[in-house]
N, C-alpha and C positions, 0 to 999 in steps of 0.2 A: 322580543318574541317575536316577532318577525324573522331577527337574524337565526334565530335557534331554526326555527320554521323552515327557513333557506337551507341550513345546514343538512337538517334531517332528510330535507328532501333529494338533496348533495347527494348524500349520503346514502340514499334509498336507490338514486338513478346509479351510481357507482357501483353499488352492491349489484344492480340489476346487471348492468353491462359487462359486469364481471365474469358473473354466472352464464350470459348469453355468449361471451367469449369463449370460455372453457368450455360449452357444450357444442359452440360451432364444429369443430373437428369433428367430434362422436356422432352428430348430426350428418355432417357430411362424407364421414366414411365410406359408407357403401356406395355413394355415388361415385366419390374420388378413385374409390378399388377399381370399380365396372371400369371408368373410362381409362384408366391405366391399364387393366387387362382388356381392354378391347385393341385401345391401339397396339400394344404389344403383341396379341393374338395375329391381328390385322396385319403387321408388319413383317413375321415372320411368314405367314402364307403369303402374301404379296412377293414377299426375298423368293421363296421357294418358287411360286410360279412364274417370277419373271428372271430368274436366276440366266443366262446365256450357255446353257449345257451344251456339249457337243454333240453333232450331228449323229454320230454311233452309240450316245450314249442311251442307258435304260430310262430315264426319265424323259428325254425327248421322244425314245420311241412309244414310251407310255403314254407321254402326250398328242403325238402322231393318232395311235391308235382309236384314241378317245374322240378325236375330231373327226377321223373314218365313223366311228358309233355313232357321234351325234349326226353325221350327213345321210348315214343310213335311218337315222330312227325320223330327222326331219324329210328326207325322201319318200317313207315309207308312209309318211302321213298326206304330204303332197299327191304320192301317186294315188291314192283315194280317191281323189279331185280332179287330177289331171294324168291320163293314162299314159302323155307324152314324156313322165320324171323318169329318169333313171340316174342310176348313181355309179358312183366309180371313184374309190377310195374317197378323197375328201371333196369331190365334185357333182352337183347337183345338174344336171342338165335336161333341158326340155323347151317349154317356150320361153325360160330364161333363164341364163345362167349361173349359180352360185360357186363359189367356192365356201368351205368353212375352216378358217385361218383361226390362231389365237388371236382373242378377241371376241372371236362370234360364239365363244361357247358360256358365257355370262359367268364366266368365274369369277369376276371382280364383284358381282353383287353377291354371290352366294359367299365368297370369303367374307365381306361384311355381314352378310347375316350370320356364318360362322362366328364368327369374331365376338358379334352381340352376344349369339346363345352363350358360348362358352365363357364368356366375360359373368353371364350373372349367377355370382355366387350363390344367391338365395336360395336356388331349386336343386336338388341332387342329380348327380353326372344321368344317370337312368333317365331322368327328365328331359336334360339338355341334348342328350344323345339322342332321343326320339325326336325331338322339336328338330334338330340338325340334320336327322334324316328324311324327316316331311318335309321340310325347309327346303332341300336340295331337290327334292320332287318335285314340289311347285315352281322352285325357278326354272328348271330342266322344262316343264310344260310350258310355262311360260315363256321360254327361250323359243321353242320348237314353234310357237306360236307367232313371235317374234321373225322368224326363218319362212315360216310358210307366206308372213305378210308382208314382208320386203320380196320373194318371189313374185304375188300376184302385183305390188306396186310398180316392180322392176316391166311386168307386162303391160297395165294398163296408165301407169303415169309415170315414167322412167324419169321425168323431171324432178321429180319431188323423191326419189331413191336416196340420194344422200342424205336429206334431210331426216327421213322415218330411220335411215341408217345409222346415223352419227349422233343425232339428237336426240330424235322422241323417244326411241325405243330404248338407248342408254338409260335414259330418266326413268322410264317406265319401269325397268327391270329393277331400278335402284328404289322406286317407290313399293314394286311389289315384294321386296327383301323385306323394307321398315314396316310394310304393312305383315308383313308374316310373323316379323317379330313380335309387334304391337298384340296382334291377335293371342301368339303364343304366351305371349306374357299375360293377358288378362284370363287364356285360359287356366292359365298355371296359378296365378292368383286368386280364381274361384275356389270356393269350400273343396269341389269334387277333385279340383286339381291339386290342392295344397295336400289333399290324401293322397293322389297318385303320386306328386314329387317326393314325400316323405317315404312311401313305399317301396 
């Protein structure tokens, strides 16, 4: 009797384990698809961004124009608070000088956000593109705040400039990108968001 119960228990345990193993890949399917898509999209975008283009190529010219536009945007905000600020090309001059170069444009945080958004296959393309546009605007605004902050750190506490430039703000921008994605996911998962996503 005891032996029979043990066999029954083992059989039941094995049946449950078999069902769990059989269903595990299905349960992990959306998560695995998200991770694979995220890594692929991020790798492609980082490769396009980091490729060593020739100086006279159109991607390089576009990149330089983008950096000049960034300098004018940040310089315009700084000018509101400091009329000594002048922007020339990629250079912001005033009481402290800054040059906007590749790496100062928050593209790494934007790429991670875009990869996460477009890897979210459970939502429609319209919903993902809308999230991408809003997310890019959020990260751009955060980076303009970063440039303005660095300007005043350079004036008031130049000894801490490298810390804020290389450690504090890059990490904070990644946090901004992550928080934007989490907020977008929660809005999309809400009843109203699901309706908008399907629509």
